[in-house]
C-alpha positions as CSV (number, residue, x, y, z in Angstrom):
1,M,4.2,-5.1,21.5
2,P,3.5,-9.2,21.9
3,S,2.5,-10.8,18.9
4,G,-1.1,-11.4,20.3
5,D,-1.7,-7.6,20.3
6,L,-0.2,-7.2,17.0
7,I,-2.6,-9.4,15.5
8,S,-6.1,-8.5,17.1
9,Q,-4.9,-4.4,16.4
10,L,-5.3,-5.8,12.7
11,L,-7.9,-8.2,13.1
12,A,-9.9,-4.8,14.6
13,L,-9.2,-2.9,11.4
14,F,-10.3,-5.4,9.4
15,A,-13.8,-5.9,11.3
16,V,-14.0,-2.0,10.4
17,L,-13.5,-3.3,6.6
18,G,-16.6,-5.8,7.3
19,V,-18.8,-2.9,8.8
20,G,-18.3,-1.1,5.1
21,V,-18.8,-4.5,3.5
22,L,-22.0,-4.7,4.9
23,L,-22.7,-1.2,4.6
24,R,-23.0,-1.8,1.3
25,A,-24.6,-5.0,1.2
26,L,-27.7,-3.2,3.3
27,G,-27.6,-0.5,0.7
28,R,-27.0,2.1,3.4
29,A,-24.0,3.5,2.0
30,G,-21.8,2.7,-1.5
31,Q,-19.4,3.6,-3.7
32,A,-20.1,7.6,-3.4
33,D,-19.6,7.4,0.2
34,A,-16.1,5.5,-0.3
35,A,-15.3,8.5,-2.7
36,V,-15.8,10.9,0.4
37,L,-13.7,9.1,2.4
38,H,-11.2,8.6,0.0
39,R,-10.7,12.3,-0.6
40,L,-11.1,12.9,2.6
41,V,-8.1,10.5,4.0
42,I,-6.0,11.7,1.3
43,D,-6.6,15.0,1.2
44,V,-6.4,15.6,5.1
45,T,-6.6,12.9,7.8
46,T,-3.2,11.2,6.0
47,P,-1.3,14.4,5.7
48,A,-2.1,15.0,9.6
49,L,-1.0,11.5,10.0
50,I,2.2,11.9,8.3
51,V,3.3,15.0,9.6
52,S,2.8,14.1,13.2
53,V,4.8,11.1,12.9
54,L,7.6,12.2,11.3
55,R,8.0,15.7,13.3
56,R,8.0,13.2,16.5
57,S,10.3,10.4,15.1
58,G,11.3,11.4,11.5
59,I,12.5,8.3,9.3
60,G,14.0,5.2,11.0
61,H,17.2,3.5,11.6
62,G,17.8,1.0,8.4
63,A,14.6,2.9,6.4
64,W,17.1,3.1,2.9
65,G,17.6,-0.9,3.5
66,A,14.0,-1.3,4.0
67,V,12.8,0.9,0.8
68,A,15.8,-1.4,-1.2
69,A,13.9,-4.4,0.0
70,S,10.7,-3.1,-0.8
71,T,12.3,-2.1,-4.4
72,V,13.8,-5.8,-4.7
73,A,10.4,-7.5,-4.1
74,L,8.4,-4.8,-6.5
75,F,10.6,-5.5,-9.9
76,T,10.9,-9.3,-9.2
77,C,6.6,-9.2,-8.2
78,A,6.3,-7.5,-11.9
79,L,8.1,-9.7,-13.7
80,A,6.4,-12.6,-12.0
81,G,2.6,-11.5,-12.6
82,V,3.9,-11.2,-16.0
83,A,5.6,-14.5,-16.5
84,V,2.2,-15.8,-14.8
85,A,-0.4,-14.4,-17.2
86,R,1.7,-15.2,-19.9
87,A,2.4,-18.8,-18.9
88,L,-1.6,-19.0,-18.4
89,G,-2.4,-17.6,-21.8
90,L,-3.4,-14.8,-21.3
91,P,-3.1,-11.5,-23.6
92,R,-0.5,-9.1,-23.5
93,A,-3.2,-6.5,-22.0
94,A,-4.0,-8.7,-19.2
95,Q,-0.3,-9.7,-18.9
96,G,1.0,-5.8,-18.2
97,A,-2.3,-5.2,-16.2
98,A,-1.0,-8.2,-14.1
99,G,2.8,-6.8,-13.5
100,L,1.2,-4.0,-12.1
101,V,-0.9,-5.5,-9.9
102,G,1.0,-8.6,-8.9
103,S,4.4,-6.1,-7.6
104,F,2.7,-2.1,-6.5
105,S,0.9,-2.4,-3.3
106,N,-1.4,0.0,-1.1
107,T,1.9,1.0,0.8
108,G,0.0,4.9,1.4
109,F,-3.6,4.1,1.6
110,L,-3.5,0.8,3.5
111,G,0.1,-0.3,4.6
112,V,1.4,3.3,6.7
113,P,-1.8,2.9,8.5
114,V,-1.8,-1.0,9.1
115,V,2.4,-0.3,10.8
116,L,1.0,2.7,12.6
117,A,-1.6,0.8,14.0
118,L,0.9,-2.0,14.8
119,Y,4.1,-0.6,15.8
120,G,2.8,2.9,16.8
121,D,6.1,5.4,16.5
122,A,8.6,2.7,17.8
123,G,12.2,2.6,15.9
124,G,10.7,5.1,13.4
125,A,8.5,2.4,12.2
126,A,5.8,4.4,10.5
127,G,8.5,6.9,9.1
128,T,10.1,3.9,7.6
129,A,6.8,3.1,5.9
130,I,5.8,6.5,4.3
131,L,9.4,6.5,3.0
132,V,8.9,3.2,1.5
133,D,5.5,4.9,0.3
134,S,6.8,7.9,-1.6
135,I,9.7,5.9,-3.3
136,V,8.7,2.4,-3.8
137,T,5.2,3.3,-4.9
138,A,4.6,6.5,-5.7
139,F,7.7,7.5,-7.4
140,L,8.4,3.8,-9.7
141,L,4.7,3.5,-10.2
142,W,4.8,7.0,-12.4
143,T,7.7,5.6,-13.8
144,F,8.8,2.3,-14.3
145,G,4.6,1.4,-13.6
146,V,3.9,4.3,-16.2
147,A,6.9,2.8,-19.0
148,L,5.6,-0.9,-18.2
149,A,2.1,-0.4,-19.1
150,A,2.4,1.6,-21.7
151,R,4.5,-1.1,-23.7
152,M,2.3,-4.4,-22.8
153,G,-1.2,-2.0,-23.5
154,G,0.0,0.0,-26.3
155,G,-1.4,2.7,-24.5
156,G,1.2,5.4,-25.6
157,G,3.8,6.8,-24.9
158,G,5.7,5.2,-21.4
159,G,6.5,8.5,-19.8
160,D,3.7,10.7,-17.5
161,G,5.1,14.1,-16.8
162,R,2.1,15.6,-15.6
163,G,1.2,12.3,-13.5
164,L,4.7,12.5,-11.8
165,L,5.2,16.1,-11.2
166,A,0.8,15.3,-9.4
167,V,2.9,13.2,-7.4
168,L,5.4,15.1,-6.3
169,L,2.7,18.2,-5.5
170,H,0.1,15.6,-3.4
171,P,-0.5,16.9,-0.5
172,N,1.4,13.3,1.1
173,V,4.5,14.7,-0.6
174,L,4.7,17.9,0.6
175,S,3.4,16.8,4.2
176,I,6.6,14.5,4.3
177,A,8.9,17.9,4.1
178,V,6.6,19.6,6.6
179,G,7.5,16.9,9.1
180,L,10.4,16.2,8.3
181,T,11.3,20.3,8.7
182,L,9.9,20.2,11.9
183,H,11.6,17.0,13.4
184,A,14.9,18.7,11.8
185,A,14.7,22.3,13.2
186,P,12.3,21.1,15.8
187,I,10.4,23.8,15.5
188,P,7.3,23.7,18.3
189,L,3.8,23.9,17.8
190,P,1.3,25.1,19.5
191,V,-0.6,22.8,22.2
192,W,-4.0,23.2,20.3
193,L,-2.4,22.6,16.2
194,E,-0.5,19.3,17.7
195,Q,-3.2,18.1,19.0
196,A,-5.5,18.8,16.2
197,L,-3.0,16.8,13.9
198,G,-3.3,13.8,16.4
199,A,-6.5,13.9,16.4
200,L,-7.1,13.8,12.5
201,G,-4.1,11.6,11.7
202,S,-5.4,8.9,14.3
203,A,-8.6,8.9,12.7
204,T,-7.2,7.8,9.5
205,P,-7.0,3.8,9.9
206,T,-10.5,3.6,10.9
207,L,-11.3,5.9,7.7
208,V,-9.5,3.9,5.0
209,F,-10.9,0.2,6.6
210,L,-14.4,1.9,6.5
211,A,-13.7,3.2,2.8
212,L,-12.1,0.0,1.7
213,G,-15.3,-2.1,3.0
214,L,-17.7,0.6,1.1
215,S,-15.8,-0.2,-2.3
216,L,-15.0,-3.5,-2.5
217,D,-17.2,-4.7,-5.6
218,L,-17.6,-8.6,-5.2
219,G,-19.5,-8.9,-8.5
220,S,-15.9,-8.4,-10.8
221,L,-14.7,-11.6,-9.2
222,R,-16.7,-13.8,-11.7
223,G,-14.5,-15.5,-14.5
224,R,-10.8,-15.9,-14.8
225,V,-10.9,-17.3,-11.1
226,R,-7.5,-19.5,-12.5
227,P,-5.4,-16.4,-13.4
228,L,-7.0,-14.2,-10.8
229,A,-5.4,-16.4,-7.8
230,A,-2.4,-17.0,-9.2
231,V,-1.6,-13.4,-9.6
232,A,-3.1,-12.7,-6.2
233,A,-0.7,-15.3,-5.0
234,V,2.2,-13.5,-6.7
235,K,1.2,-10.3,-4.7
236,L,0.3,-11.7,-1.4
237,L,3.1,-14.6,-1.0
238,L,5.8,-14.2,-3.1
239,S,6.3,-10.4,-2.7
240,P,6.6,-10.7,0.8
241,A,8.7,-13.4,1.0
242,V,11.2,-11.5,-1.4
243,A,11.2,-8.5,0.7
244,L,12.4,-11.0,3.8
245,G,15.0,-12.2,1.8
246,A,16.4,-9.0,0.6
247,A,16.2,-7.5,4.1
248,V,17.8,-10.7,5.5
249,A,20.8,-10.3,2.8
250,L,21.1,-6.9,3.7
251,G,21.3,-7.5,7.4
252,L,18.1,-4.9,8.3
253,K,17.0,-5.1,11.9
254,R,13.3,-4.9,13.4
255,P,11.6,-2.7,13.0
256,S,12.6,-1.7,9.2
257,S,12.6,-5.3,8.1
258,E,9.4,-6.1,9.5
259,V,8.4,-2.6,7.8
260,A,9.6,-3.9,4.0
261,V,7.6,-7.4,4.2
262,L,4.6,-5.6,5.6
263,Q,4.7,-3.0,2.8
264,S,5.5,-5.2,0.0
265,A,2.7,-7.7,1.2
266,M,0.1,-4.9,1.2
267,P,-2.9,-5.8,-1.3
268,T,-2.9,-4.3,-5.1
269,S,-2.6,-0.6,-5.0
270,M,-5.6,1.2,-6.3
271,V,-3.4,3.6,-8.1
272,S,-1.8,0.9,-10.5
273,V,-5.2,-0.1,-11.7
274,I,-5.7,3.1,-12.6
275,V,-2.2,3.2,-14.8
276,A,-3.4,0.1,-16.2
277,A,-6.3,1.0,-17.4
278,R,-5.2,4.4,-18.9
279,Y,-2.2,2.9,-20.5
280,G,-3.8,0.5,-22.5
281,C,-3.7,-2.7,-20.3
282,D,-7.1,-4.7,-19.0
283,G,-8.2,-2.5,-16.3
284,Q,-11.0,-4.8,-15.8
285,F,-8.5,-7.9,-14.6
286,A,-6.5,-5.2,-12.7
287,A,-9.8,-4.0,-10.7
288,A,-10.4,-7.4,-9.9
289,T,-7.3,-8.7,-8.8
290,A,-7.0,-5.6,-6.6
291,V,-10.3,-6.7,-4.9
292,V,-9.4,-10.4,-4.7
293,T,-5.6,-9.7,-2.9
294,T,-7.6,-7.3,-0.5
295,L,-9.7,-9.6,0.6
296,G,-6.9,-12.3,0.4
297,A,-4.9,-10.1,2.8
298,L,-7.4,-10.7,5.6
299,A,-6.2,-13.9,6.1
300,T,-2.4,-14.0,4.8
301,L,-1.6,-10.5,7.1
302,P,-2.4,-12.0,10.4
303,I,-0.5,-15.0,9.6
304,L,2.8,-12.9,8.5
305,V,2.6,-10.8,11.3
306,E,2.9,-13.9,13.4
307,A,5.4,-15.8,11.3
308,L,7.5,-12.4,11.7
309,R,7.6,-12.2,15.1
310,R,9.1,-15.3,15.1
311,I,11.6,-15.1,12.2
312,V,12.9,-11.8,12.0
313,P,16.3,-11.1,13.9
């Protein structure tokens, strides 16, 4: 797909986000409506999307390299987030929050739909994005992320078996197993079921960005402008730069290299905000960073897409 088409697709998705922001500002919809859309996306449309994508294309060549590059970016930015917050004189709880929200990306709720919208099934890009979300975000968040939050926030033990079990039994994870099984067998599906999965899955990007627009709380940005900007720079600029360097060092080719960079460039994972608050880190700072990075991605993602088209082999 030409770079202009990629950017147009991305801008169209952010236009949908703008509709959500406008509806919230006009009082026509709000957080409760966003919660309904979130649940619909998480439990219905995203699993359908995953099954549909993986059944057709499986996991792309170079997917594990993309996982490695994204993992390097995550650990680097976790350390950078803590270091930046410490340099700015923030308390330990805020440092822990900065490490979490500066490193964990919104790879599933946002990244997978964006990659699918930009690349379709080309070269297994969407399958690669799904693998990155499952391992780099979900698994590492409930292991390394929880340990980091508990250590920095003083919120108890460094492990959450129930949280990890919930991840393993999540509809998205189960749908990965179903999709890969259907791809490997291959097992034919009735036409009506295949069309239903496709229709539900294709609705995911629109619903995701509409829900994001409805849930953005601009009031959380008051104060702490400097540290918020610093941690947002770690998330939106340093993270994709490190992923790109790792992808080049590993010799990754398109689209795997681009997926690794894009997933690392996504704004803060909302689940990392929840983990930060649960384990005694600064939840308010984490939530404000999520808002800043989501808004900042309006500018950084289109620029990044254009840059990738020019410099990635």
